N, C-alpha and C positions, 0 to 999 in steps of 0.2 A: 741406377735407383733404374726402375722401372715407370710407370703414370700408368694409372687406376683412370679407366672412362667415366666418369661421372658429371656425363654432357647431356644436359637437358635433352628428354626428344619434346616434338609436338607431338606426335602417336609414336604407336610402339613400330619396330622396325625389326626386321630381322639381322640384320647390318651394317653400319656407318657406315657410307663413304666419308675420308678422308675430307674428298672438294666440298660435300654439306658439313662440315665440323665448320673448318678453315673457313669460309661463306657465312655462317652462323657465327663467326666471330670476329668481322671483318668488317660486317654489319649492326655490331653489337652497339649501344649503343650509352659516348661515355667521355669523357673530357681530358686530353693531354693539359697535364701543365709544367712548366720547366718555373723550376724558381730553389738556386743555391747550389746550383748547376748539379739539380735532378732533374728524372721526368718522372712523372708519376702519370698512370692509366687511374682518373676517375672513372668507378660505374656507380650505377644509379644504384640505394638502396635495396639490399632482398635478392643481387644478380644473381642468378642460378648458376650464373657462366660464375662466376670468383672460384669454387672453389677450382675449375677443372684451371684455368690461367694461371693459377698460383702452384697447382699441379705440372705446369706447361713451363713454366720459370725456373720452375727446382733442376725438372727434368736439364733443361736447357743449362744453365750453372751451371750445373754438373763436372 
């Protein structure tokens, strides 16, 4: 499986550094919820990072 880079950007860039992408994900406003032995990451409505995190999860899960 390949990972597509649909990363929301603040300004156009010629290349995206992995450090910047990871920093953006870390500083993302989210809520971690535990329920019935499951962990959930709740994002705000309309979060532009949701497709990126779904792709990362799919690639890491495979």
